[in-house]
BADO-901210 format. One line per field, with one value per atom (N, C-alpha, C): x negated, y, z. Coordinates in steps of 0.2 Angstrom, whole numbers, plus 5000, padded with zeros to 4 digits. Example, Ala and Ser with C-alpha at 12.3 -4.5 7.8 and 13.67 -1.06 7.14 Angstrom:
// BADO-901210
x	c(4934  4938  4934  4936  4932  4936)
y	c(4972  4978  4984  4989  4995  5000)
z	c(5039  5039  5039  5035  5036  5039)
//
This chain:
// BADO-901210
x	c(4955  4960  4958  4958  4956  4963  4962  4967  4966  4972  4971  4977  4975  4980  4980  4985  4985  4989  4985  4987  4989  4996  4999  5003  5005  5009  5008  5012  5011  5005  5002  4996  4997  4992  4992  4995  4997  5001  4996  4990  4985  4982  4982  4980  4972  4968  4961  4959  4963  4962  4964  4970  4972  4966  4963  4958  4952  4950  4945  4946  4952  4954  4954  4957  4958  4950  4946  4939  4936  4937  4934  4937  4943  4947  4944  4943  4941  4934  4930  4923  4922  4927  4927  4929  4933  4936  4932  4927  4922  4926  4930  4933  4930  4929  4926  4931  4931  4935  4931  4933  4930  4934  4933  4937  4934  4939  4938  4941  4937  4940  4943  4949  4952  4954  4951  4953  4947  4947  4942  4940  4945  4944  4941  4940  4938  4931  4929  4922  4919  4923  4920  4923  4920  4922  4920  4924  4923  4922  4921  4920  4915  4912  4907  4911  4910  4913  4911  4914  4912  4912  4917  4918  4921  4918  4920  4922  4928  4930  4926  4922  4918  4912  4910  4905  4907  4913  4916  4917  4921  4923  4924  4923  4923  4928  4933  4938  4935  4929  4926  4923  4920  4917  4923  4929  4934  4937  4938  4941  4936  4930  4925  4925  4924  4923  4930  4935  4942  4946  4944  4948  4955  4956  4962  4962  4968  4969  4968  4969  4968  4973  4979  4984  4983  4982  4981  4974  4969  4963  4963  4967  4967  4971  4976  4979  4975  4971  4966  4961  4959  4954  4957  4964  4967  4969  4970  4971  4965  4959  4953  4951  4953  4952  4956  4962  4967  4963  4960  4957  4951  4948  4942  4943  4949  4950  4946  4946  4943  4935  4933  4925  4923  4924  4921  4924  4931  4934  4932  4932  4931  4923  4919  4912  4911  4915  4914  4917  4923  4926  4922  4918  4914  4909  4908  4903  4906  4912  4916  4918  4918  4920  4928  4929  4936  4941  4938  4942  4941  4938  4936  4943  4943  4949  4947  4950  4949  4955  4953  4958  4957  4962  4961  4965  4960  4963  4964  4971  4973  4975  4975  4976  4984  4985  4992  4997  4995  5000  5006  5012  5018  5019  5018  5019  5015  5010  5005  5009  5013  5017  5024  5027  5034  5036  5032  5035  5029  5023  5017  5015  5013  5011  5004  5000  4993  4992  4995  4994  4998  5003  5006  5002  4999  4994  4987  4986  4980  4982  4988  4990  4990  4993  4993  4986  4981  4974  4972  4973  4971  4974  4981  4984  4981  4979  4975  4968  4966  4959  4961  4966  4969  4969  4971  4972  4979  4980  4987  4987  4992  4991  4998  4997  5003  5002  5008  5008  5009  5005  5006  5008  5014  5016  5016  5013  5012  5016  5020  5024  5023  5021  5020  5026  5025  5031  5033  5029  5031  5035  5035  5040  5047  5048  5054  5058  5060  5063  5071  5073  5081  5082  5089  5091  5090  5090  5089  5082  5077  5070  5069  5072  5072  5073  5080  5082  5077  5074  5070  5063  5061  5055  5057  5063  5065  5065  5068  5069  5062  5057  5050  5047  5048  5045  5049  5055  5059  5057  5055  5053  5046  5042  5036  5037  5041  5043  5045  5050  5053  5047  5043  5038  5033  5030  5025  5027  5032  5035  5030  5029  5024  5027  5025  5027  5025  5030  5029  5030  5025  5026  5026  5031  5032  5029  5025  5022  5023  5026  5026  5020  5015  5009  5009  5003  5002  5007  5009  5013  5010  5004  5000  5001  5003  5004  5011  5016  5023  5024  5027  5028  5034  5040  5046  5047  5045  5046  5054  5058  5065  5068  5065  5068  5066  5060  5057  5060  5061  5064  5071  5074  5081  5081  5075  5074  5070  5067  5063  5067  5073  5078  5085  5087  5094  5099  5105  5111  5114  5115  5117  5123  5128  5134  5132  5127  5125  5122  5118  5114  5119  5124  5129  5133  5135  5138  5134  5128  5123  5122  5122  5120  5127  5133  5138  5140  5137  5137  5133  5127  5122  5124  5127  5129  5136  5137  5143  5148  5155  5160  5159  5157  5157  5151  5147  5141  5143  5148  5150  5149  5151  5151  5143  5140  5132  5129  5131  5128  5129  5135  5137  5133  5132  5128  5121  5118  5111  5110  5115  5114  5115  5120  5120  5114  5111  5105  5099  5098  5093  5094  5100  5102  5101  5103  5103  5096  5091  5084  5081  5084  5081  5075  5077  5072  5072  5077  5078  5074  5068  5063  5056  5054  5047  5044  5037  5033  5029  5030  5026  5018  5014  5007  5004  5001  4998  4991  4986  4980  4976  4979  4976  4976  4980  4982  4979  4974  4972  4978  4982  4988  4992  4993  4997  4994  4987  4984  4984  4983  4983  4990  4995  5002  5003  5002  5002  4998  4992  4988  4991  4994  4997  5003  5007  5013  5010  5005  5002  4999  4996  4992  4998  5003  5008  5012  5012  5015  5011  5005  5000  4997  5000  4998  4991  4988  4981  4980  4975  4974  4977  4983  4987  4984  4979  4975  4969  4968  4961  4961  4955  4955  4956  4960  4962  4956  4953  4948  4950  4948  4950  4944  4945  4940  4939  4933  4932  4931  4935  4935  4932  4928  4925  4931  4931  4937  4936  4942  4942  4940  4936  4934  4940  4940  4946  4945)
y	c(5044  5041  5040  5034  5033  5032  5032  5032  5027  5024  5018  5018  5016  5014  5006  5003  4996  4995  4995  4995  4988  4987  4981  4981  4975  4975  4969  4967  4961  4961  4955  4955  4959  4963  4966  4973  4975  4982  4988  4986  4992  4994  4990  4992  4994  4990  4991  4997  4998  5005  5010  5010  5015  5017  5012  5013  5016  5014  5017  5025  5026  5033  5037  5034  5038  5040  5035  5036  5042  5042  5047  5054  5054  5060  5063  5059  5062  5064  5060  5062  5069  5070  5077  5083  5081  5087  5087  5083  5083  5080  5075  5071  5064  5062  5056  5050  5045  5039  5033  5027  5021  5016  5012  5007  5000  4996  4990  4984  4979  4974  4968  4967  4961  4956  4956  4951  4946  4940  4935  4933  4934  4932  4938  4944  4950  4949  4952  4951  4957  4961  4968  4974  4979  4985  4991  4996  5002  5008  5005  5010  5006  5010  5007  5003  4997  4993  4994  4997  4998  4992  4988  4982  4977  4970  4965  4959  4956  4950  4944  4945  4939  4939  4943  4942  4938  4937  4932  4925  4925  4919  4921  4916  4916  4911  4914  4909  4904  4905  4900  4895  4896  4891  4887  4890  4887  4882  4884  4880  4873  4875  4869  4864  4867  4863  4859  4862  4860  4857  4858  4855  4859  4865  4869  4873  4874  4878  4886  4890  4897  4900  4899  4902  4899  4892  4889  4891  4892  4894  4901  4905  4912  4912  4909  4909  4906  4901  4898  4904  4908  4913  4919  4920  4926  4923  4917  4914  4914  4913  4913  4920  4925  4932  4933  4931  4932  4929  4923  4920  4924  4928  4932  4939  4941  4948  4951  4947  4950  4949  4946  4945  4949  4946  4950  4957  4957  4964  4969  4967  4972  4974  4969  4971  4976  4975  4980  4987  4987  4993  4997  4994  4998  5002  5001  5005  5012  5013  5019  5023  5030  5035  5035  5038  5038  5042  5047  5050  5048  5042  5039  5037  5037  5035  5029  5024  5017  5016  5013  5011  5003  4999  4992  4990  4987  4984  4977  4975  4969  4964  4957  4953  4954  4951  4952  4947  4942  4936  4939  4939  4942  4939  4933  4930  4933  4936  4939  4945  4949  4954  4953  4947  4946  4942  4936  4932  4929  4928  4925  4931  4930  4935  4938  4935  4937  4945  4948  4956  4959  4957  4959  4959  4953  4953  4957  4958  4962  4970  4972  4979  4980  4975  4976  4976  4973  4973  4980  4983  4990  4995  4994  4999  4998  4992  4991  4995  4996  4999  5007  5009  5016  5019  5015  5017  5019  5024  5026  5022  5018  5014  5016  5016  5017  5011  5008  5003  5007  5006  5009  5003  5003  4998  5000  4997  4998  4994  4996  4993  4995  4991  4993  4996  5002  5006  5003  4999  4995  4990  4988  4982  4985  4991  4994  4996  4991  4993  4993  4990  4990  4989  4989  4990  4983  4977  4971  4971  4973  4972  4978  4983  4988  4986  4982  4980  4974  4970  4965  4968  4973  4977  4980  4983  4986  4980  4975  4970  4967  4967  4964  4969  4976  4981  4982  4981  4980  4975  4969  4963  4965  4969  4971  4976  4980  4985  4983  4977  4974  4970  4967  4963  4967  4972  4975  4981  4984  4989  4994  4997  5003  5009  5015  5020  5017  5019  5015  5020  5020  5024  5020  5021  5017  5021  5017  5021  5017  5020  5018  5019  5014  5015  5014  5016  5015  5020  5025  5030  5033  5033  5035  5031  5024  5020  5019  5023  5023  5027  5024  5028  5032  5029  5033  5034  5040  5041  5042  5043  5044  5038  5032  5026  5025  5028  5027  5032  5038  5044  5042  5038  5037  5032  5030  5025  5028  5034  5037  5039  5042  5044  5043  5037  5036  5036  5037  5038  5030  5028  5021  5019  5023  5022  5020  5024  5023  5016  5014  5008  5002  5003  4998  4997  5002  5001  4998  5000  4997  4989  4988  4981  4976  4979  4975  4974  4979  4978  4972  4972  4967  4959  4959  4953  4950  4944  4941  4943  4944  4947  4943  4937  4934  4936  4941  4943  4950  4953  4960  4961  4957  4958  4957  4953  4952  4959  4961  4967  4973  4974  4979  4979  4973  4972  4973  4972  4974  4981  4984  4992  4995  4993  4996  4995  4989  4987  4992  4993  4997  5004  5007  5014  5015  5010  5011  5011  5008  5008  5013  5018  5023  5020  5015  5012  5014  5018  5020  5026  5026  5032  5029  5031  5029  5036  5036  5041  5039  5043  5041  5043  5039  5040  5039  5045  5046  5047  5042  5043  5048  5051  5056  5062  5063  5070  5070  5074  5075  5077  5081  5084  5078  5073  5067  5063  5062  5059  5062  5069  5073  5073  5073  5073  5067  5061  5055  5054  5057  5057  5061  5067  5071  5068  5064  5061  5055  5052  5046  5050  5055  5058  5061  5063  5066  5060  5054  5049  5046  5047  5044  5050  5056  5062  5064  5062  5064  5071  5074  5081  5085  5082  5086  5087  5083  5084  5087  5091  5094  5100  5102  5108  5114  5119  5125  5130  5133  5137  5144  5147  5154  5159  5164  5168  5173  5174  5179  5186  5190  5198  5201  5207  5211  5215  5216  5220  5227  5230  5237  5241  5247  5252  5256  5257  5261  5269)
z	c(5086  5082  5075  5073  5066  5061  5055  5050  5045  5043  5038  5033  5027  5022  5021  5021  5019  5012  5007  5000  4998  4997  4996  4989  4987  4981  4977  4972  4968  4964  4962  4959  4952  4950  4944  4944  4950  4951  4951  4951  4951  4958  4962  4969  4969  4966  4966  4962  4957  4952  4956  4960  4965  4970  4973  4978  4974  4969  4965  4963  4961  4959  4965  4971  4977  4980  4979  4981  4978  4970  4966  4968  4969  4970  4977  4982  4988  4988  4984  4983  4979  4975  4971  4976  4980  4985  4991  4992  4998  5004  5003  5009  5009  5015  5016  5017  5014  5015  5014  5017  5016  5013  5008  5005  5008  5009  5013  5008  5006  5002  5006  5006  5009  5005  4999  4994  4993  4996  4995  4988  4984  4976  4972  4975  4971  4969  4963  4961  4959  4955  4953  4956  4958  4961  4958  4957  4954  4960  4966  4972  4977  4981  4986  4991  4993  4997  5004  5009  5015  5020  5019  5022  5017  5018  5013  5016  5015  5018  5016  5010  5007  5011  5016  5020  5026  5027  5031  5028  5023  5020  5012  5008  5001  4998  4993  4991  4987  4983  4979  4984  4989  4994  4996  4998  5001  4996  4990  4985  4983  4984  4982  4988  4994  5000  5002  5001  5004  4998  4992  4986  4986  4988  4987  4980  4978  4973  4975  4969  4971  4976  4976  4980  4987  4988  4994  4997  4993  4996  4998  4995  4997  5004  5005  5011  5017  5015  5020  5022  5017  5019  5023  5022  5026  5033  5033  5040  5044  5040  5044  5046  5042  5044  5050  5051  5056  5063  5062  5068  5070  5066  5067  5068  5070  5071  5076  5082  5088  5087  5082  5082  5075  5070  5063  5062  5063  5061  5066  5073  5078  5078  5076  5075  5069  5064  5058  5060  5063  5065  5069  5074  5078  5074  5068  5064  5062  5064  5061  5067  5066  5071  5072  5077  5079  5073  5070  5065  5058  5057  5050  5047  5040  5036  5032  5033  5030  5025  5019  5014  5013  5015  5015  5008  5003  4997  4998  4998  5000  4994  4995  4989  4987  4981  4978  4980  4984  4986  4989  4987  4990  4997  4998  5004  5010  5009  5014  5017  5013  5016  5016  5015  5016  5021  5023  5028  5032  5029  5033  5038  5044  5049  5048  5044  5044  5044  5039  5038  5044  5047  5053  5059  5060  5065  5064  5058  5056  5058  5056  5058  5065  5068  5076  5079  5076  5078  5077  5071  5070  5075  5076  5081  5088  5090  5096  5096  5090  5090  5088  5090  5089  5082  5078  5071  5070  5066  5063  5056  5055  5048  5044  5038  5033  5028  5026  5021  5014  5009  5003  4998  4996  4991  4984  4980  4973  4969  4964  4960  4952  4948  4941  4938  4935  4933  4926  4923  4916  4918  4924  4927  4927  4929  4930  4923  4920  4913  4914  4919  4919  4927  4928  4935  4939  4935  4939  4942  4938  4939  4945  4944  4950  4957  4957  4963  4966  4961  4963  4967  4964  4966  4973  4974  4980  4985  4984  4989  4991  4987  4989  4993  4991  4995  5002  5002  5009  5013  5010  5014  5017  5014  5017  5022  5021  5026  5033  5032  5038  5042  5038  5040  5044  5041  5044  5049  5048  5053  5053  5047  5047  5043  5044  5039  5032  5027  5021  5015  5011  5005  4998  4994  4988  4982  4978  4972  4966  4961  4954  4951  4950  4947  4939  4937  4929  4925  4928  4925  4918  4918  4912  4906  4908  4902  4900  4903  4901  4895  4890  4884  4884  4887  4887  4895  4897  4905  4907  4902  4904  4907  4904  4907  4914  4916  4923  4928  4925  4929  4932  4929  4931  4937  4939  4945  4951  4949  4955  4961  4960  4965  4963  4961  4958  4963  4960  4964  4965  4971  4973  4968  4967  4963  4956  4954  4947  4946  4951  4951  4951  4956  4956  4950  4947  4940  4935  4934  4929  4931  4938  4940  4938  4939  4938  4930  4926  4919  4917  4920  4918  4921  4926  4930  4928  4930  4929  4935  4934  4939  4945  4946  4953  4957  4954  4958  4961  4960  4961  4969  4973  4980  4982  4979  4981  4979  4972  4970  4975  4977  4982  4988  4991  4997  4995  4990  4989  4988  4985  4984  4990  4995  5001  5006  5005  5009  5007  5001  4998  5000  5000  5001  5009  5013  5020  5023  5020  5022  5018  5014  5011  5006  5003  4999  4991  4990  4983  4982  4983  4983  4981  4975  4973  4971  4972  4970  4964  4958  4952  4953  4950  4951  4944  4941  4935  4936  4936  4937  4933  4927  4923  4926  4931  4934  4941  4943  4950  4954  4952  4956  4958  4954  4956  4961  4961  4966  4972  4972  4978  4981  4977  4980  4984  4981  4984  4991  4990  4996  5002  5000  5005  5008  5005  5008  5012  5011  5015  5021  5020  5026  5031  5028  5033  5037  5034  5037  5043  5042  5048  5052  5051  5055  5054  5048  5047  5047  5051  5051  5056  5059  5064  5070  5072  5078  5078  5072  5071  5075  5078  5082  5078  5081  5078  5079  5074  5074  5075  5080  5081  5080  5077  5075  5081  5083  5089  5086  5090  5088  5094  5092  5098  5100  5107  5110  5108  5106  5104  5110  5108  5113  5115  5121  5124  5121)
//
């Protein structure tokens, strides 16, 4: 059985930086992982690329040959990937052992993990190849400055959760850049009633029923929970990794090593 992280989130949320830091951390502790680039527009990497979608299709070539813009071209590339799951992806996955750990660095277009079925079909293909997969959703902590933006981030993450139907770990990235951490701590594990009160204060009275429905939805799906990630601290990276490993049962099927003892003399 293989293991995989699907690293998703809005553009600029720190997905590639997370993948790079995760690789460096695992290299330090002597653990093997493989980073896969699924962004056809990516150019520079701070980690060794084990698999690269640009070997299949390039955004630059698509834009030039088909006259598409950046967003339309990227969607074309991802749909082309979807059409080649049984060919290119299967051939690439055959290079890895049953217990290998892959981390897929995905593009930041929100439609890919909200309503377009490309990543959903990609995940189903990984499952057919006997991979346990976890969605790792990154949200920029500097974006969470008030309750309205927090709810917006939750809704985007919830959309990905419903679409992909995977174990889901939410991460507040770039915590090392936050100057006033008290503003963020209030949203790591907030009380729904407190959120509703703050939301009603910020919105007009006619939105109170909508606000109540949004908060109830977030609370029912247990979405009001984010893990802070500070890349300056190895302990923070290790904690995030342990939560993800637990969600995909990494290491649970390892053989138990029993020490042999000589039988005692009668």
